[in-house]
C-alpha positions in Angstrom: -169.2 0.1 82.9 -170.4 2.9 80.5 -169.3 2.0 77.6 -169.4 4.6 74.6 -169.8 4.0 70.7 -166.2 2.8 69.8 -164.0 4.1 66.7 -163.4 0.8 65.2 -165.4 -2.9 64.5 -162.4 -4.1 66.3 -163.0 -2.4 69.4 -166.6 -2.8 69.3 -166.2 -6.3 69.2 -163.9 -6.0 72.6 -166.2 -3.6 74.1 -169.3 -5.9 73.2 -167.1 -9.0 74.8 -166.6 -7.0 78.1 -169.3 -5.3 78.8 -171.1 -7.3 81.4 -167.7 -8.0 83.4 -167.2 -5.2 85.2 -164.1 -6.7 87.6 -160.8 -7.0 85.5 -157.2 -8.1 86.9 -154.9 -5.6 86.1 -151.1 -7.0 86.1 -148.1 -5.0 86.0 -144.2 -5.6 86.0 -142.8 -4.8 89.3 -138.9 -3.0 90.2 -137.7 -7.3 90.6 -139.0 -8.1 87.2 -142.1 -10.0 89.1 -145.2 -9.6 87.7 -148.2 -8.2 90.0 -151.8 -8.6 89.8 -154.8 -6.7 91.4 -158.6 -6.5 90.9 -159.7 -3.5 89.7 -163.5 -2.4 88.6 -163.7 -0.7 85.5 -166.0 2.4 85.5 -165.6 3.2 81.5 -164.8 2.4 77.8 -164.8 5.8 76.6 -165.1 6.3 72.3 -161.1 5.4 71.5 -161.2 2.4 73.7 -159.2 3.1 76.8 -160.7 1.7 80.0 -160.4 3.9 83.1 -161.1 3.1 86.6 -160.0 5.0 90.0 -156.9 4.6 92.0 -155.3 5.5 94.6 -151.9 8.0 93.9 -150.3 6.3 96.8 -150.6 3.0 95.6 -147.2 1.0 93.6 -149.0 0.6 91.1 -148.8 3.9 89.6 -144.8 3.3 88.6 -145.4 0.7 87.1 -147.5 1.4 83.8 -145.3 1.3 81.2 -146.7 -2.0 80.4 -150.1 -3.2 81.6 -152.2 -6.6 81.0 -156.0 -6.2 81.5 -158.2 -9.6 81.8 -161.4 -9.8 81.9 -163.4 -13.4 82.3 -166.6 -13.9 82.5 -166.9 -18.3 83.5 -170.3 -18.3 83.1 -171.0 -16.9 79.7 -167.5 -18.3 78.2 -165.5 -15.1 77.0 -162.4 -14.5 78.0 -160.5 -11.6 76.9 -156.8 -10.3 77.5 -155.5 -6.7 76.9 -152.2 -5.5 76.7 -151.4 -1.8 76.7 -150.1 0.9 78.9 -151.6 3.1 81.4 -151.1 6.5 82.8 -152.4 8.9 85.6 -155.1 11.6 85.3 -156.0 13.9 88.1 -158.7 15.9 86.4 -161.2 16.6 89.0 -163.8 17.3 86.2 -163.3 13.8 85.1 -163.6 12.3 88.3 -166.7 13.8 89.5 -168.2 12.6 86.1 -167.2 9.0 87.3 -167.6 9.2 90.1 -169.9 6.2 92.4 -170.2 6.0 95.3 -169.4 2.3 95.6 -165.9 3.7 95.5 -166.4 5.4 98.9 -165.3 2.5 101.0 -161.7 2.8 99.2 -162.0 7.3 98.9 -164.5 8.3 102.2 -164.2 11.1 100.9 -165.6 10.7 97.9 -164.3 12.1 94.5 -162.7 14.9 96.1 -160.2 12.8 98.5 -156.7 13.5 98.3 -155.3 10.4 96.9 -158.0 9.9 94.0 -156.8 9.7 90.7 -158.1 7.9 87.5 -156.1 5.1 85.6 -156.3 5.0 81.9 -155.9 1.7 80.0 -155.0 2.6 76.7 -154.9 -0.9 74.8 -152.5 -1.5 71.9 -153.8 -5.3 70.9 -156.6 -7.9 72.2 -157.1 -11.4 72.2 -160.2 -13.4 72.6 -161.9 -16.4 73.7 -165.8 -16.5 73.3 -167.8 -19.5 73.8 -171.0 -20.2 72.8 -172.9 -18.7 75.9 -175.3 -21.6 76.6 -173.3 -24.0 79.0 -175.1 -27.0 77.3 -173.4 -26.4 73.9 -170.4 -25.6 75.6 -170.6 -29.5 77.9 -171.7 -31.1 74.2 -168.3 -29.3 72.4 -166.1 -30.6 75.1 -167.6 -34.3 74.8 -167.4 -34.0 71.7 -164.1 -32.8 71.6 -163.1 -35.5 73.9 -164.5 -38.0 72.2 -162.9 -37.0 68.2 -159.9 -36.0 70.0 -159.8 -32.5 68.8 -161.6 -29.3 69.8 -165.3 -28.9 68.3 -167.6 -26.2 68.4 -165.3 -24.9 71.6 -166.3 -21.0 70.2 -163.9 -18.2 68.9 -160.4 -17.9 69.5 -159.0 -14.5 68.2 -156.7 -11.2 68.0 -156.9 -7.9 67.4 -154.0 -5.6 66.8 -153.5 -2.0 66.8 -156.3 -1.0 69.1 -154.6 2.9 70.2 -154.7 6.1 67.6 -150.7 5.7 68.4 -150.7 1.9 67.4 -152.6 2.1 64.8 -150.4 4.8 63.2 -147.4 3.1 64.1 -148.6 0.0 62.1 -149.3 2.3 59.2 -146.4 3.6 58.9 -143.3 2.6 56.1 -140.4 1.1 57.2 -137.2 3.9 57.6 
């Protein structure tokens, strides 16, 4: 995944956490209210923190982008990130061409000119993360110490970032009516 320089410390932190996790689970709400998840390959995190993916215009998810969750997991490094936000479809052919990768060809055999190929732009509003020490040995000792002491010990950092998108930052900064 290409990652641009970010506009805030919070987005920079999110970028650092997910930079080596190429696959995210994208969760949307379907018509009957149930949740549906599917794996998606992140192509880019742009300078505003938006994440870009290829998608098929005929996919049902293109009508389910009002509230979206992305979850990234790197169990080996002990990194877990959950992003909440919204998505939108972008059909800019120049942008599609700039993000094209041969790894998308099995789904889009005509390459960047595939008629149903579009981009899904995910804009995060909030992030929740768990970042454990990257060493499996340190995590194992932390888990053992937690079991012995009966409380979490050295299991890593948990936190959240809010108002990640420009629109949610503006809403948070606006005085109440």
